[in-house]
C-alpha positions in Angstrom: 61.5 108.6 50.3 59.3 110.8 52.5 55.5 110.7 52.6 53.7 112.5 49.7 52.5 116.0 50.1 49.0 116.4 51.5 46.5 118.3 49.5 43.4 119.6 51.3 40.1 119.8 49.3 37.1 121.9 50.4 33.6 120.6 49.7 30.8 123.1 49.6 27.4 122.2 51.1 25.0 121.7 48.3 21.3 120.7 47.8 20.9 117.9 45.3 17.9 117.7 43.0 17.6 114.8 40.6 14.7 114.1 38.3 15.5 111.1 36.2 13.3 109.4 33.6 14.4 106.0 32.6 18.0 107.0 32.2 21.0 104.7 32.4 23.8 106.2 34.6 27.3 106.4 33.1 28.4 103.0 34.5 25.3 101.3 33.3 22.8 101.1 36.2 19.1 101.6 35.4 17.8 104.2 37.7 14.2 104.4 39.0 11.8 106.0 36.6 10.4 109.4 37.5 12.2 109.5 40.9 12.8 112.9 42.5 15.4 113.2 45.3 16.3 116.2 47.3 18.8 116.2 50.1 21.7 117.9 51.8 25.2 116.6 51.3 27.4 117.5 54.3 30.6 119.4 54.0 33.8 117.5 54.6 36.5 120.2 54.6 39.2 118.4 56.8 41.4 115.9 55.1 42.7 113.3 57.6 44.4 110.9 55.2 45.6 111.0 51.6 47.7 108.8 49.4 48.6 109.2 45.7 51.0 106.2 45.7 53.6 108.2 43.8 56.6 106.3 45.3 58.7 103.3 44.6 58.8 100.1 46.6 61.8 99.9 48.9 62.3 96.3 47.9 60.7 94.7 44.8 60.5 91.3 46.5 59.1 92.5 49.8 55.5 93.6 50.4 55.7 97.1 51.8 53.1 99.6 50.4 54.3 102.3 52.8 52.5 105.3 54.2 51.0 103.3 57.1 49.3 100.6 55.0 49.2 97.1 56.4 48.3 93.8 54.8 47.2 90.3 55.8 49.6 88.5 53.4 51.8 87.1 56.2 48.9 85.5 58.0 46.6 84.6 55.1 48.9 84.0 52.1 51.9 82.4 53.7 53.8 85.6 53.2 53.4 85.7 49.5 53.3 89.2 48.1 49.8 90.4 47.1 50.1 94.2 47.2 52.3 96.0 44.7 53.2 99.7 43.9 53.1 100.1 40.1 52.8 103.1 37.8 52.1 105.5 40.8 49.1 103.3 41.9 48.5 100.3 44.1 47.8 96.9 42.5 46.3 94.2 44.7 46.0 90.5 43.6 45.0 87.6 45.7 47.6 84.9 45.7 46.7 81.3 44.8 47.8 80.1 48.2 45.7 82.6 50.2 42.9 81.3 52.3 41.2 84.7 52.6 40.7 87.8 50.5 43.4 90.4 50.6 43.0 93.1 53.2 45.0 96.3 52.9 44.5 98.3 56.0 44.8 102.0 57.1 44.2 103.1 60.6 42.2 106.3 60.5 39.5 107.4 63.0 36.2 109.1 62.1 32.4 108.9 62.6 31.2 110.6 59.4 33.4 110.8 56.4 33.8 111.1 52.7 36.1 108.5 51.2 37.2 109.1 47.6 39.5 107.1 45.3 40.2 106.1 41.8 39.9 102.4 41.0 40.1 100.0 38.1 38.8 96.4 37.9 39.5 93.6 35.4 36.6 91.5 34.2 36.6 89.3 37.2 37.9 91.9 39.7 36.3 93.3 42.8 37.0 96.0 45.4 35.5 96.4 48.9 35.9 99.4 51.1 35.4 97.9 54.5 35.0 100.1 57.6 36.1 98.6 60.9 36.5 99.1 64.6 38.9 96.5 66.0 37.8 97.4 69.6 34.1 96.7 69.0 33.3 93.4 70.9 29.9 92.7 69.4 31.3 91.9 65.9 33.7 89.5 64.2 37.0 91.0 63.3 35.9 94.6 63.8 33.5 94.6 60.8 31.2 97.6 60.8 30.0 98.3 57.2 31.2 98.0 53.6 30.7 99.0 50.0 31.8 96.3 47.6 32.1 96.9 43.9 32.1 94.3 41.1 31.7 94.9 37.4 28.1 93.8 37.6 27.0 95.1 41.0 27.4 97.4 44.0 26.7 96.0 47.5 26.2 98.2 50.5 26.0 96.3 53.7 25.6 96.9 57.4 27.9 94.3 58.9 27.7 95.3 62.5 24.0 94.4 62.9 24.0 91.9 60.1 26.2 89.0 59.0 29.3 90.0 61.1 27.4 90.4 64.4 29.3 87.9 66.5 26.5 85.5 67.3 25.2 85.6 63.7 28.6 85.0 62.3 29.3 82.0 64.5 25.9 80.5 63.8 26.3 81.0 60.1 29.7 79.4 60.2 28.2 76.4 61.9 25.3 76.4 59.4 22.7 76.9 62.3 21.0 80.1 61.3 17.3 80.1 61.7 14.9 81.3 58.9 14.2 84.4 60.9 17.9 85.2 61.3 18.5 84.6 57.6 15.7 87.0 56.8 17.1 89.6 59.2 20.6 89.4 57.7 19.1 89.9 54.2 17.6 93.2 55.3 21.1 94.5 56.2 22.4 94.4 52.6 21.5 96.2 49.4 22.7 95.0 46.0 22.4 97.3 43.0 23.0 95.7 39.6 25.1 97.7 37.2 27.4 97.4 34.2 30.9 98.8 35.0 33.4 99.2 32.3 36.4 97.1 33.1 40.1 97.9 32.6 39.5 101.6 32.8 39.8 104.0 35.7 36.7 105.2 37.6 36.2 107.7 40.3 34.7 106.5 43.6 33.0 108.5 46.3 31.6 106.9 49.5 29.8 109.2 52.0 28.9 108.1 55.5 26.5 110.4 57.3 25.0 109.2 60.4 23.4 105.7 59.7 23.4 106.3 55.9 26.1 105.2 53.3 25.9 106.5 49.7 28.1 105.5 46.9 28.9 107.4 43.7 30.9 106.2 40.7 32.0 108.7 38.1 29.8 111.3 39.7 26.6 109.3 39.6 24.9 107.9 42.7 24.6 104.2 42.3 23.1 103.3 45.7 22.5 104.3 49.3 21.4 102.5 52.4 20.3 103.5 55.8 20.9 101.0 58.7 21.8 101.3 62.4 25.3 99.7 62.2 26.5 102.3 59.6 26.1 104.9 62.3 28.6 103.2 64.6 30.4 106.2 66.3 34.0 105.0 66.5 35.2 103.9 63.1 38.9 103.3 63.3 40.1 101.5 60.3 39.6 101.3 56.5 40.3 98.0 54.8 40.6 97.7 51.0 39.2 94.2 50.6 40.0 92.4 47.4 38.9 88.8 46.7 40.4 88.7 43.2 42.3 91.8 41.9 42.0 95.5 41.7 43.9 98.7 41.1 43.5 101.7 43.5 44.9 105.2 43.4 44.3 108.7 44.9 42.7 107.6 48.2 41.5 110.4 50.4 39.5 110.5 53.6 37.8 113.8 54.7 35.7 114.6 57.7 33.4 117.4 58.9 35.2 120.0 61.1 
């Protein structure tokens, strides 16, 4: 079966004005009282990747998500299948034998981008959208930045200048981080509590503009963070990172012209 047809979506540049007074967003996060925000959302008219997963697996017993996706199941889960195509979507579940979370990779290059998808989590599920550059020597395993969603929280993290900076990662693994280094690492992550409905589909939008990442779920901004590592110029890979299980569909990556 050939690759699915590509649809191109055009985003208009808009000015956002929010005045919110003690409201709960649709997914359950308490927003700041009487906060006014005005900013410009960039236009991302060029679609560089899209996958609707509307295809069948070539072999039910073999892991092959198709359309350029790769996985770490061979090296981290003794070859046990962890990524499945079901009901025109992708289902990811970490195997009991795995020594690492599931990583489903797509090589796509950009600096700024809008990444959209639909996702569904069970009660104990999670989904990370990890941005990587495998040629960046200053970090462990190419880690640049990430948004991780759980039913109870959103985390936005600058991995490049934080916990995945090579010397920090190695010292943390050896349990030799100083108090000052731990304090620095803590500033590179933002966690926003929320209450996400489980076992239902949600719309996700991640926008990376310069050194800022913002995350919307079901049209509501849940969090944003500005940190130097997010502005890394040569982002070359997207990894869907799952420590437990998650459903993903309708992935699209768009960039400015």
